[in-house]
C-alpha positions as CSV (number, residue, x, y, z in Angstrom):
1,M,-48.5,-16.9,-156.7
2,Q,-52.0,-15.6,-157.0
3,N,-50.9,-12.1,-156.2
4,T,-48.2,-10.9,-158.6
5,A,-47.5,-7.7,-156.6
6,V,-44.7,-8.4,-154.2
7,L,-43.0,-5.7,-152.2
8,G,-39.4,-4.9,-152.7
9,I,-37.6,-2.6,-150.4
10,D,-34.1,-1.1,-150.9
11,I,-32.2,0.1,-147.8
12,G,-29.6,2.8,-148.6
13,G,-27.4,5.1,-146.7
14,S,-29.7,8.1,-147.3
15,G,-33.0,6.7,-148.2
16,I,-35.2,3.6,-147.8
17,K,-37.3,3.0,-150.9
18,G,-40.0,0.5,-151.6
19,A,-42.5,-0.4,-154.3
20,P,-44.8,-3.3,-155.1
21,V,-43.5,-5.2,-158.1
22,D,-45.6,-6.8,-160.9
23,L,-43.6,-10.0,-161.3
24,I,-45.1,-10.7,-164.8
25,A,-44.2,-7.3,-166.2
26,G,-41.0,-6.9,-164.1
27,D,-41.8,-3.4,-163.1
28,F,-43.3,-1.3,-160.3
29,A,-47.1,-1.9,-159.8
30,A,-47.4,1.5,-158.0
31,D,-45.3,4.6,-157.4
32,R,-42.3,4.1,-155.2
33,L,-42.3,5.4,-151.7
34,R,-39.0,6.9,-150.3
35,I,-38.4,7.6,-146.6
36,P,-35.1,9.1,-145.4
37,T,-32.9,6.6,-143.6
38,P,-33.0,7.3,-139.9
39,Q,-29.9,8.5,-138.1
40,P,-28.4,6.5,-136.5
41,S,-29.5,3.8,-138.9
42,T,-29.7,1.0,-136.2
43,P,-31.5,-2.2,-137.0
44,Q,-34.5,-1.3,-134.9
45,A,-34.8,2.2,-136.4
46,V,-34.5,0.9,-140.0
47,A,-37.1,-1.9,-139.2
48,D,-39.5,0.7,-138.1
49,V,-39.2,2.6,-141.4
50,V,-39.5,-0.7,-143.4
51,A,-42.7,-1.4,-141.5
52,R,-44.1,2.0,-142.5
53,I,-43.4,1.2,-146.1
54,V,-45.1,-2.2,-145.8
55,D,-48.2,-0.6,-144.1
56,H,-48.3,2.0,-147.0
57,F,-48.7,-0.8,-149.6
58,A,-50.7,-3.3,-147.5
59,D,-53.7,-3.2,-149.7
60,L,-51.7,-4.0,-152.8
61,I,-49.5,-6.8,-151.5
62,G,-51.9,-8.7,-149.3
63,D,-50.0,-11.3,-147.2
64,S,-47.2,-11.8,-149.7
65,P,-43.5,-12.0,-148.6
66,V,-41.2,-9.0,-148.7
67,G,-37.8,-8.8,-150.3
68,I,-35.3,-6.4,-148.7
69,T,-31.9,-5.3,-149.9
70,I,-29.2,-4.0,-147.7
71,P,-25.7,-2.6,-148.5
72,A,-24.0,-5.5,-146.7
73,V,-22.9,-9.1,-147.0
74,V,-25.7,-11.3,-145.8
75,T,-25.3,-15.0,-145.1
76,H,-28.2,-17.1,-143.9
77,G,-30.0,-13.9,-142.9
78,V,-27.1,-12.6,-140.8
79,V,-25.4,-9.3,-141.7
80,R,-21.6,-9.9,-141.8
81,L,-20.3,-6.5,-143.0
82,A,-22.1,-3.1,-143.2
83,A,-21.5,-0.2,-145.6
84,N,-23.3,3.2,-145.3
85,I,-25.4,1.9,-142.4
86,D,-24.8,1.7,-138.7
87,P,-22.1,-0.7,-137.6
88,S,-24.5,-2.2,-135.1
89,W,-25.9,-4.3,-138.0
90,V,-22.8,-6.5,-138.0
91,G,-23.7,-9.9,-136.6
92,T,-27.5,-9.1,-136.5
93,Q,-29.9,-11.8,-137.5
94,A,-31.6,-9.3,-139.7
95,A,-33.9,-11.5,-141.6
96,D,-35.5,-12.7,-138.4
97,L,-35.7,-9.2,-137.1
98,F,-37.6,-8.0,-140.2
99,A,-39.8,-11.1,-140.3
100,Q,-40.8,-10.6,-136.6
101,R,-41.4,-6.9,-137.1
102,L,-43.5,-7.3,-140.2
103,G,-45.3,-10.5,-139.4
104,R,-44.6,-12.1,-142.8
105,P,-41.8,-14.0,-144.6
106,V,-38.8,-11.9,-145.5
107,V,-35.9,-12.5,-147.9
108,L,-32.8,-10.3,-147.2
109,V,-30.2,-9.9,-149.8
110,N,-27.2,-7.8,-150.7
111,D,-28.2,-4.7,-152.8
112,A,-25.9,-5.5,-155.8
113,D,-27.1,-9.1,-155.8
114,A,-30.7,-8.0,-156.0
115,A,-29.8,-5.7,-158.9
116,G,-28.1,-8.6,-160.7
117,V,-31.1,-10.8,-160.3
118,A,-33.4,-8.1,-161.7
119,E,-31.2,-7.6,-164.8
120,A,-31.1,-11.4,-165.3
121,K,-34.8,-11.8,-165.0
122,F,-36.1,-8.6,-166.6
123,G,-33.3,-6.5,-167.9
124,V,-30.4,-6.7,-170.3
125,A,-29.2,-10.1,-169.2
126,K,-32.6,-11.8,-169.6
127,G,-32.3,-15.0,-171.6
128,N,-28.5,-15.3,-171.1
129,D,-27.9,-18.8,-169.8
130,G,-24.2,-18.3,-169.2
131,I,-22.2,-16.4,-166.6
132,V,-23.4,-12.8,-166.1
133,L,-21.4,-10.5,-164.0
134,L,-23.1,-7.2,-162.9
135,T,-21.0,-4.5,-161.3
136,T,-22.4,-1.4,-159.7
137,L,-20.1,1.6,-159.9
138,G,-20.9,4.0,-157.1
139,T,-19.6,4.8,-153.7
140,G,-17.8,1.5,-154.0
141,I,-18.0,-1.4,-156.5
142,G,-20.8,-3.9,-155.9
143,S,-21.0,-7.1,-157.8
144,A,-23.5,-9.9,-158.6
145,L,-22.6,-13.2,-160.2
146,I,-25.3,-15.1,-162.1
147,H,-24.8,-18.5,-163.5
148,H,-27.5,-20.1,-165.6
149,G,-29.9,-17.6,-164.2
150,V,-29.1,-18.5,-160.6
151,L,-27.5,-16.0,-158.1
152,V,-24.1,-16.9,-156.5
153,P,-24.4,-14.4,-153.6
154,N,-21.9,-12.1,-151.9
155,T,-19.1,-12.1,-154.4
156,E,-17.8,-8.6,-153.2
157,L,-15.6,-8.2,-156.3
158,G,-15.0,-4.5,-155.5
159,H,-12.6,-5.7,-152.8
160,L,-10.3,-7.6,-155.1
161,E,-6.7,-6.5,-154.6
162,I,-5.4,-5.2,-158.0
163,D,-1.9,-3.6,-158.3
164,G,-1.7,-3.3,-154.5
165,Y,-5.0,-1.5,-154.2
166,D,-8.5,-2.5,-153.1
167,A,-10.1,-2.3,-156.5
168,E,-12.9,0.1,-155.5
169,K,-10.4,2.6,-154.1
170,R,-9.2,3.1,-157.6
171,A,-12.2,2.4,-159.9
172,A,-15.4,3.3,-158.1
173,A,-17.4,6.2,-159.5
174,S,-17.0,8.1,-156.3
175,I,-13.2,8.1,-156.8
176,R,-13.6,9.5,-160.3
177,T,-15.6,12.4,-158.7
178,A,-13.3,12.9,-155.8
179,E,-10.2,13.0,-158.0
180,N,-11.9,15.1,-160.6
181,L,-11.0,12.6,-163.4
182,S,-12.2,13.0,-166.9
183,Y,-13.7,9.9,-168.5
184,A,-10.6,9.6,-170.6
185,E,-8.6,9.4,-167.3
186,Y,-11.1,7.1,-165.7
187,V,-11.1,4.5,-168.5
188,P,-7.7,3.0,-167.8
189,R,-8.7,2.3,-164.3
190,L,-11.9,0.5,-165.4
191,Q,-9.9,-1.3,-168.1
192,R,-7.5,-2.7,-165.5
193,Y,-10.4,-3.7,-163.2
194,Y,-12.5,-5.4,-165.8
195,E,-9.6,-7.2,-167.5
196,V,-8.6,-8.8,-164.1
197,V,-12.2,-9.8,-163.4
198,E,-12.6,-11.2,-166.9
199,K,-9.5,-13.4,-166.5
200,L,-10.8,-14.8,-163.2
201,F,-14.4,-15.6,-164.2
202,W,-14.6,-15.6,-168.1
203,P,-18.1,-14.3,-168.1
204,D,-20.4,-14.3,-171.1
205,L,-21.6,-10.8,-170.3
206,F,-20.7,-7.8,-168.1
207,V,-23.5,-5.5,-167.0
208,V,-22.6,-2.1,-165.6
209,G,-25.0,-0.5,-163.1
210,G,-24.8,2.4,-160.7
211,G,-25.6,6.1,-161.4
212,V,-22.6,6.4,-163.7
213,S,-24.2,3.9,-166.1
214,K,-26.3,6.8,-167.5
215,D,-23.0,8.0,-169.1
216,A,-22.1,4.6,-170.4
217,D,-21.4,5.9,-173.9
218,K,-18.5,8.0,-172.4
219,F,-16.5,5.0,-171.2
220,L,-17.9,1.5,-172.2
221,P,-17.0,1.8,-175.9
222,Y,-13.4,2.4,-174.9
223,L,-12.9,-0.7,-172.9
224,K,-11.0,-3.5,-174.7
225,L,-12.4,-6.8,-173.4
226,Q,-13.2,-10.1,-174.9
227,T,-16.5,-10.1,-173.0
228,P,-19.4,-7.9,-174.2
229,I,-20.1,-5.1,-171.7
230,V,-23.4,-3.2,-171.6
231,P,-25.1,-0.7,-169.3
232,A,-27.8,-1.9,-167.0
233,A,-31.4,-1.4,-168.1
234,L,-33.3,-1.1,-164.9
235,R,-31.1,1.6,-163.2
236,N,-32.4,2.6,-159.7
237,R,-35.4,0.2,-159.9
238,A,-33.2,-2.9,-160.1
239,G,-32.7,-3.4,-156.3
240,I,-36.4,-3.2,-155.6
241,I,-37.4,-5.5,-158.5
242,G,-34.7,-8.0,-157.8
243,A,-35.6,-8.2,-154.1
244,A,-39.3,-8.7,-154.9
245,W,-38.4,-11.5,-157.3
246,L,-36.2,-13.2,-154.7
247,A,-38.9,-13.0,-152.1
248,A,-41.4,-14.7,-154.4
249,N,-38.8,-17.3,-155.5
250,P,-36.8,-18.2,-152.3
251,S,-34.1,-20.8,-152.8
C-alpha cells in the first residue's frame, strides 16, 4: 500500500479506541483517540462513535480500509456472540454495517485474535513459524491461535470445560481479583489451564496478554510447562495494531 497509516479501532465495554498504525514500524502513527462506549452499546450507536474516530484521523489515513476489533465471535462479518456489549449485536451483519456507515472497506475481527496477529507480526512472536497461542487474561480469557503466521480465528479457548468449570470462571484475572487470590494461590489455576491447552494444541509458544501481563514475573516463572510462555509485548496497543494489519492484509 502507498499509505502505510491504516486505522485500527478497538471496541471495548467501556471505551472505543482508535489510532492510525504505521505498518512498517508496527506502532501508532499518531496519538490514540478514546471515546467512551455509548450506553446502550447498540450497533448503530457504536457505529456512530467509530465514524467519529475515522473522521478524526481522516487526513492521516486517506481512503485506506479500517480494521475493527469487537469482544465477540465474528464469522463472515456476522457477530455470533457478544461480551461486554449490547446483546442486540448477536446476528448483526456488523462488517456491512460499518462499511456502509464509513464508506470504506472494513475488516471486523475478534479482539483477542487481533492482539494475537499483532504479537505475531510485530511483538514477541515475530518470526515464530510454528504454532503460537496467545491468551488474554482479563474479564474472561480470550485466545488467538496462529499457525505459520496465519490466524485461525475464533478459538474461544477460555470456554474450555476443565474439571467441570468453564475455564475462564476459574482462571481469568477478574476471578483472581474477585476472590482476592494472591499470585501464589492463582498460579495453580493457571497451571491447570495451560497444561490442558498445551496437551490439546502442543504450541511452540504461549503469549500471555491482558492487564495482568504487566505482573508476569509474579506468575509465569512458576508455571511448569513444556512450552515456553512469555508476556505480550504490545500490551493495550495490540488490538489496534492487529486490526490495522488485518485490514491492510485481508484474507
